[in-house]
C-alpha positions as a Markdown table, in Angstrom:
| # | Residue | x | y | z |
|---|---|---|---|---|
| 1 | Met | -26.8 | 205.9 | 1.3 |
| 2 | Asn | -30.4 | 207.1 | 1.2 |
| 3 | Arg | -32.4 | 206.6 | 4.3 |
| 4 | Tyr | -36.1 | 205.8 | 4.3 |
| 5 | Phe | -38.8 | 204.6 | 6.6 |
| 6 | Ala | -41.9 | 202.7 | 5.5 |
| 7 | Thr | -45.1 | 201.4 | 6.9 |
| 8 | Phe | -46.7 | 198.1 | 6.0 |
| 9 | Val | -49.6 | 195.8 | 7.0 |
| 10 | Ala | -49.0 | 194.3 | 10.4 |
| 11 | Gly | -48.2 | 190.6 | 10.2 |
| 12 | Thr | -46.4 | 190.8 | 6.9 |
| 13 | Lys | -42.9 | 191.8 | 8.3 |
| 14 | Glu | -41.0 | 188.7 | 7.1 |
| 15 | Ile | -42.5 | 188.8 | 3.6 |
| 16 | Val | -42.0 | 192.6 | 3.2 |
| 17 | Thr | -38.3 | 192.4 | 4.3 |
| 18 | Glu | -37.8 | 189.4 | 1.9 |
| 19 | Ile | -39.2 | 191.3 | -1.0 |
| 20 | Leu | -37.1 | 194.4 | -0.2 |
| 21 | Arg | -33.9 | 192.3 | 0.0 |
| 22 | Arg | -34.7 | 190.9 | -3.5 |
| 23 | Glu | -35.4 | 194.3 | -5.0 |
| 24 | Tyr | -32.6 | 196.3 | -3.2 |
| 25 | Lys | -29.5 | 194.1 | -3.0 |
| 26 | Asp | -27.6 | 196.6 | -0.9 |
| 27 | Ile | -30.3 | 197.3 | 1.6 |
| 28 | Ser | -29.6 | 197.5 | 5.3 |
| 29 | Phe | -32.3 | 197.5 | 7.9 |
| 30 | Glu | -31.8 | 199.9 | 10.8 |
| 31 | Glu | -34.9 | 199.1 | 12.8 |
| 32 | Ile | -37.9 | 196.8 | 12.1 |
| 33 | Phe | -41.1 | 197.1 | 14.1 |
| 34 | Asp | -44.5 | 195.4 | 13.8 |
| 35 | Asn | -45.6 | 197.6 | 10.9 |
| 36 | Leu | -42.8 | 200.0 | 10.3 |
| 37 | Leu | -39.2 | 199.6 | 9.2 |
| 38 | Val | -36.2 | 202.0 | 8.7 |
| 39 | Phe | -33.7 | 201.1 | 6.0 |
| 40 | Lys | -30.9 | 202.4 | 3.8 |
| 41 | Thr | -30.0 | 201.8 | 0.2 |
| 42 | Asp | -27.9 | 203.4 | -2.5 |
| 43 | Lys | -30.9 | 203.2 | -4.8 |
| 44 | Gln | -33.2 | 206.2 | -5.0 |
| 45 | Ile | -36.9 | 205.8 | -4.1 |
| 46 | Thr | -38.9 | 208.5 | -5.8 |
| 47 | Pro | -42.6 | 209.6 | -5.8 |
| 48 | Phe | -42.9 | 207.4 | -9.0 |
| 49 | Thr | -41.4 | 204.2 | -7.6 |
| 50 | Ser | -43.8 | 201.3 | -7.4 |
| 51 | Leu | -43.7 | 199.5 | -4.0 |
| 52 | Pro | -47.2 | 197.8 | -3.9 |
| 53 | Tyr | -46.4 | 195.7 | -0.9 |
| 54 | Leu | -45.8 | 198.8 | 1.3 |
| 55 | Asn | -48.3 | 201.3 | 2.7 |
| 56 | Asn | -46.3 | 204.5 | 2.5 |
| 57 | Val | -42.6 | 205.3 | 2.1 |
| 58 | Phe | -40.9 | 208.4 | 3.5 |
| 59 | Leu | -37.5 | 210.0 | 2.9 |
| 60 | Val | -36.0 | 210.4 | 6.4 |
| 61 | Ile | -34.9 | 213.9 | 7.3 |
| 62 | Asn | -34.2 | 212.7 | 10.8 |
| 63 | Lys | -35.2 | 210.0 | 13.3 |
| 64 | Phe | -35.2 | 210.7 | 17.1 |
| 65 | Gly | -35.0 | 208.0 | 19.8 |
| 66 | Ser | -34.5 | 210.1 | 22.9 |
| 67 | Pro | -37.5 | 210.5 | 25.3 |
| 68 | Glu | -37.3 | 214.4 | 25.2 |
| 69 | Met | -37.7 | 214.4 | 21.5 |
| 70 | Gln | -41.0 | 212.6 | 21.5 |
| 71 | Asn | -42.7 | 216.0 | 21.5 |
| 72 | Phe | -43.9 | 217.9 | 18.4 |
| 73 | Thr | -42.7 | 221.3 | 19.6 |
| 74 | Lys | -39.3 | 219.9 | 20.2 |
| 75 | Leu | -39.3 | 218.4 | 16.7 |
| 76 | Thr | -40.4 | 221.7 | 15.2 |
| 77 | Asp | -37.7 | 223.6 | 17.1 |
| 78 | Trp | -35.1 | 221.2 | 15.8 |
| 79 | Cys | -36.3 | 221.8 | 12.2 |
| 80 | Leu | -36.1 | 225.5 | 12.7 |
| 81 | Ser | -32.6 | 225.5 | 14.3 |
| 82 | Lys | -30.9 | 223.1 | 11.8 |
| 83 | Asn | -30.1 | 223.6 | 8.2 |
| 84 | Thr | -30.6 | 219.9 | 7.6 |
| 85 | Phe | -34.4 | 220.3 | 7.4 |
| 86 | Ile | -34.6 | 223.4 | 5.3 |
| 87 | Asn | -31.8 | 222.2 | 2.9 |
| 88 | Gln | -33.5 | 218.8 | 2.3 |
| 89 | Phe | -36.9 | 220.4 | 2.0 |
| 90 | Tyr | -35.8 | 222.8 | -0.8 |
| 91 | Thr | -33.6 | 220.2 | -2.5 |
| 92 | Tyr | -36.6 | 217.8 | -2.8 |
| 93 | Ala | -39.0 | 220.5 | -3.9 |
| 94 | Asp | -36.5 | 221.8 | -6.6 |
| 95 | Lys | -35.7 | 218.3 | -7.8 |
| 96 | Tyr | -39.4 | 217.6 | -8.8 |
| 97 | Asn | -40.4 | 221.2 | -9.5 |
| 98 | Phe | -42.9 | 221.1 | -6.6 |
| 99 | His | -44.5 | 224.3 | -5.4 |
| 100 | Gln | -47.1 | 223.4 | -2.9 |
| 101 | Tyr | -46.4 | 221.5 | 0.3 |
| 102 | Lys | -48.4 | 220.2 | 3.3 |
| 103 | Ile | -47.3 | 219.5 | 6.8 |
| 104 | Gln | -49.0 | 216.8 | 8.8 |
| 105 | Phe | -48.6 | 215.7 | 12.5 |
| 106 | Phe | -49.4 | 212.1 | 13.4 |
| 107 | Glu | -49.3 | 210.0 | 16.5 |
| 108 | Asp | -49.1 | 206.6 | 15.0 |
| 109 | Arg | -52.1 | 206.6 | 12.5 |
| 110 | Ile | -54.0 | 209.4 | 14.2 |
| 111 | Ser | -53.7 | 212.9 | 12.7 |
| 112 | Val | -53.4 | 215.7 | 15.3 |
| 113 | Ser | -53.7 | 219.4 | 15.1 |
| 114 | Arg | -50.6 | 221.5 | 16.0 |
| 115 | Gln | -51.4 | 225.0 | 14.8 |
| 116 | Asp | -48.6 | 226.7 | 16.8 |
| 117 | Asp | -46.0 | 224.4 | 15.4 |
| 118 | Leu | -47.4 | 224.6 | 11.9 |
| 119 | Ser | -47.4 | 228.4 | 12.0 |
| 120 | Lys | -43.7 | 228.5 | 12.9 |
| 121 | Leu | -42.8 | 226.1 | 10.1 |
| 122 | Lys | -44.8 | 228.0 | 7.5 |
| 123 | Glu | -43.1 | 231.2 | 8.4 |
| 124 | Ala | -39.7 | 229.6 | 7.8 |
| 125 | Ile | -40.6 | 228.1 | 4.4 |
| 126 | Asp | -40.8 | 230.2 | 1.3 |
| 127 | Leu | -43.3 | 228.0 | -0.6 |
| 128 | Lys | -47.1 | 227.8 | -0.6 |
| 129 | His | -48.6 | 225.7 | 2.1 |
| 130 | Ser | -51.8 | 223.9 | 1.3 |
| 131 | Ser | -54.2 | 222.3 | 3.8 |
| 132 | Gly | -55.8 | 220.3 | 0.9 |
| 133 | Phe | -54.1 | 219.2 | -2.3 |
| 134 | Ser | -50.3 | 219.5 | -2.3 |
| 135 | Asp | -47.4 | 218.5 | -4.4 |
| 136 | Phe | -45.8 | 216.8 | -1.5 |
| 137 | Glu | -46.1 | 216.3 | 2.3 |
| 138 | Val | -43.8 | 216.6 | 5.3 |
| 139 | Trp | -44.8 | 214.4 | 8.2 |
| 140 | Phe | -44.0 | 214.7 | 11.8 |
| 141 | Leu | -44.6 | 211.2 | 13.2 |
| 142 | Lys | -44.5 | 210.0 | 16.8 |
| 143 | Arg | -44.7 | 206.2 | 17.4 |
| 144 | Thr | -45.6 | 204.2 | 20.4 |
| 145 | Glu | -42.3 | 202.4 | 20.1 |
| 146 | Gly | -40.6 | 205.5 | 21.5 |
| 147 | Val | -39.2 | 206.9 | 18.2 |
| 148 | Ser | -40.3 | 209.9 | 16.2 |
| 149 | Phe | -39.6 | 211.0 | 12.6 |
| 150 | Val | -39.5 | 214.0 | 10.4 |
| 151 | Gly | -39.8 | 212.8 | 6.8 |
| 152 | Ile | -41.0 | 213.6 | 3.3 |
| 153 | Arg | -43.8 | 211.3 | 2.1 |
| 154 | Leu | -42.8 | 209.7 | -1.2 |
| 155 | Thr | -46.0 | 207.8 | -1.8 |
| 156 | Lys | -49.6 | 209.0 | -1.9 |
| 157 | Lys | -51.6 | 205.9 | -1.1 |
| 158 | Pro | -55.2 | 206.6 | 0.1 |
| 159 | Asp | -56.8 | 205.8 | 3.4 |
| 160 | Tyr | -58.2 | 202.4 | 2.5 |
| 161 | Gln | -60.5 | 202.3 | 5.5 |
| 162 | Glu | -62.4 | 205.2 | 4.0 |
| 163 | Leu | -62.3 | 204.2 | 0.3 |
| 164 | Leu | -62.4 | 200.4 | 0.0 |
| 165 | Pro | -65.9 | 198.8 | -0.3 |
| 166 | Lys | -66.8 | 196.5 | 2.6 |
| 167 | Gly | -64.9 | 193.2 | 2.3 |
| 168 | Glu | -62.4 | 194.3 | -0.3 |
| 169 | Leu | -58.9 | 193.2 | 0.3 |
| 170 | Arg | -56.2 | 195.9 | 0.8 |
| 171 | His | -54.0 | 196.2 | -2.3 |
| 172 | Glu | -50.8 | 195.5 | -0.4 |
| 173 | Leu | -52.2 | 192.2 | 0.9 |
| 174 | Ser | -53.4 | 191.3 | -2.7 |
| 175 | Tyr | -49.8 | 191.8 | -3.9 |
| 176 | Ile | -48.3 | 189.7 | -1.1 |
| 177 | Ile | -50.8 | 186.9 | -1.9 |
| 178 | Gly | -49.7 | 187.1 | -5.5 |
| 179 | Tyr | -46.0 | 187.1 | -4.5 |
| 180 | Leu | -46.4 | 184.0 | -2.3 |
| 181 | Ser | -48.2 | 182.2 | -5.2 |
| 182 | Glu | -44.9 | 182.1 | -7.1 |
| 183 | Leu | -46.6 | 183.0 | -10.4 |
| 184 | Lys | -45.1 | 182.2 | -13.8 |
| 185 | Ser | -45.5 | 183.7 | -17.2 |
| 186 | Thr | -47.2 | 180.5 | -18.4 |
| 187 | Asp | -49.8 | 180.4 | -15.6 |
| 188 | Thr | -53.5 | 180.6 | -16.0 |
| 189 | Val | -54.8 | 181.9 | -12.7 |
| 190 | Leu | -58.3 | 181.7 | -11.3 |
| 191 | Asp | -59.8 | 183.7 | -8.4 |
| 192 | Pro | -63.2 | 182.1 | -7.8 |
| 193 | Phe | -64.1 | 184.4 | -5.0 |
| 194 | Ser | -63.0 | 187.7 | -6.6 |
| 195 | Gly | -65.4 | 190.0 | -4.8 |
| 196 | His | -64.5 | 193.5 | -6.0 |
| 197 | Gly | -61.5 | 192.2 | -7.9 |
| 198 | Ser | -58.6 | 193.3 | -5.8 |
| 199 | Ile | -56.5 | 190.1 | -6.3 |
| 200 | Pro | -57.1 | 189.6 | -10.1 |
| 201 | Leu | -56.4 | 193.3 | -10.8 |
| 202 | Thr | -53.2 | 193.2 | -8.7 |
| 203 | Ile | -52.0 | 190.1 | -10.5 |
| 204 | Cys | -52.6 | 191.7 | -13.9 |
| 205 | Lys | -50.9 | 194.9 | -12.9 |
| 206 | His | -47.8 | 193.6 | -11.1 |
| 207 | Phe | -47.2 | 190.0 | -12.2 |
| 208 | Lys | -46.6 | 188.5 | -15.7 |
| 209 | Val | -49.0 | 185.6 | -16.2 |
| 210 | Leu | -50.8 | 184.2 | -19.3 |
| 211 | Lys | -54.4 | 184.7 | -18.2 |
| 212 | Val | -56.3 | 185.8 | -15.1 |
| 213 | Ile | -59.9 | 184.6 | -14.6 |
| 214 | Ala | -62.0 | 186.6 | -12.1 |
| 215 | Ser | -65.3 | 185.1 | -10.9 |
| 216 | Asp | -67.8 | 185.3 | -8.1 |
| 217 | Lys | -71.4 | 184.5 | -7.4 |
| 218 | Glu | -72.2 | 188.2 | -7.5 |
| 219 | Ile | -70.6 | 188.7 | -10.9 |
| 220 | Gly | -72.2 | 192.1 | -11.3 |
| 221 | Asn | -69.9 | 193.5 | -8.6 |
| 222 | Ile | -66.8 | 192.4 | -10.5 |
| 223 | Lys | -68.0 | 193.8 | -13.8 |
| 224 | Thr | -68.7 | 197.1 | -12.1 |
| 225 | Ala | -65.3 | 197.2 | -10.4 |
| 226 | Met | -63.4 | 196.1 | -13.5 |
| 227 | Ser | -65.4 | 198.0 | -16.2 |
| 228 | Asn | -62.3 | 200.0 | -17.2 |
| 229 | Glu | -59.7 | 197.4 | -16.3 |
| 230 | Arg | -60.7 | 194.8 | -18.9 |
| 231 | Val | -59.7 | 197.2 | -21.7 |
| 232 | Lys | -56.3 | 197.9 | -19.9 |
| 233 | Tyr | -55.5 | 194.2 | -19.3 |
| 234 | Ser | -56.0 | 191.9 | -22.3 |
| 235 | Asn | -55.3 | 188.8 | -20.3 |
| 236 | Leu | -58.2 | 189.5 | -17.8 |
| 237 | Ser | -61.4 | 187.5 | -18.2 |
| 238 | Ile | -64.6 | 187.8 | -16.1 |
| 239 | Glu | -66.6 | 184.6 | -15.9 |
| 240 | Arg | -69.4 | 183.2 | -13.8 |
| 241 | Ile | -68.0 | 180.1 | -12.1 |
| 242 | Asp | -69.2 | 178.2 | -9.1 |
| 243 | Gly | -66.3 | 178.6 | -6.7 |
| 244 | Tyr | -67.2 | 175.4 | -4.8 |
| 245 | Ser | -67.8 | 173.0 | -7.7 |
| 246 | Leu | -65.7 | 174.7 | -10.4 |
| 247 | Glu | -68.2 | 173.3 | -12.8 |
| 248 | Gly | -67.3 | 174.3 | -16.4 |
| 249 | Ile | -63.6 | 174.4 | -15.8 |
| 250 | Lys | -61.7 | 171.9 | -17.9 |
| 251 | Asp | -59.2 | 169.6 | -16.3 |
| 252 | Glu | -55.7 | 170.9 | -16.2 |
| 253 | Ser | -56.8 | 174.3 | -17.6 |
| 254 | Ile | -56.0 | 176.2 | -14.4 |
| 255 | Asp | -52.4 | 176.4 | -13.1 |
| 256 | Lys | -53.1 | 178.2 | -9.8 |
| 257 | Ile | -56.1 | 179.3 | -7.8 |
| 258 | Val | -55.3 | 182.5 | -6.0 |
| 259 | Thr | -58.0 | 183.8 | -3.7 |
| 260 | Asp | -59.2 | 185.2 | -0.4 |
| 261 | Pro | -62.6 | 183.4 | 0.1 |
């Protein structure tokens, strides 16, 4: 079975595991923490797999639980002394015809510099290392729970804290809100407090519904955020609607209100 670890938004553990069980019938969970889980499945997760309810997903090269291995130099030495790391590294690169890689060291969410360890790894790997753009990334991750990982990052989600406008909902949370809404293909959905449009766009992208209406008192924000998306999603409508009175909405014309006011 293939072994992965994934991070998710804290507080969504039960929902995330429920969705994974639905999508991967053979899944088995090895460990589940507040915002990270380790699991196995026969299905392959690739760099092109859509998992919008998760932050990032990694192919596990190895997981370490012993106290002495909660050390980046020890993890590096293990990689250099075992064929497991090199073999999986080249197998993955060859499979997707990747030529540039990047190595990152993280203590939970904090990136740390480990130049000595990085230099040793670069010497052993016969591919081009990039400190900027790369085809794929290898992460050395230490967690406060007392476990560490060496893994290949399969997803390339951005750091939302740096990119999202103030007040915009994370896309993973927008997906989970849509999932919990139990949307149907015949539903007309209204978000009367759309803000920058995270929920309406997520519903259009990942759920099959009849129509999505996005509205807010600052309708200009939505139009700016969705300027390209209205062409992409024919069932998306942007309208100015008072979210408190819903004036102008005909009775029984809306099946579900899905919002984060």
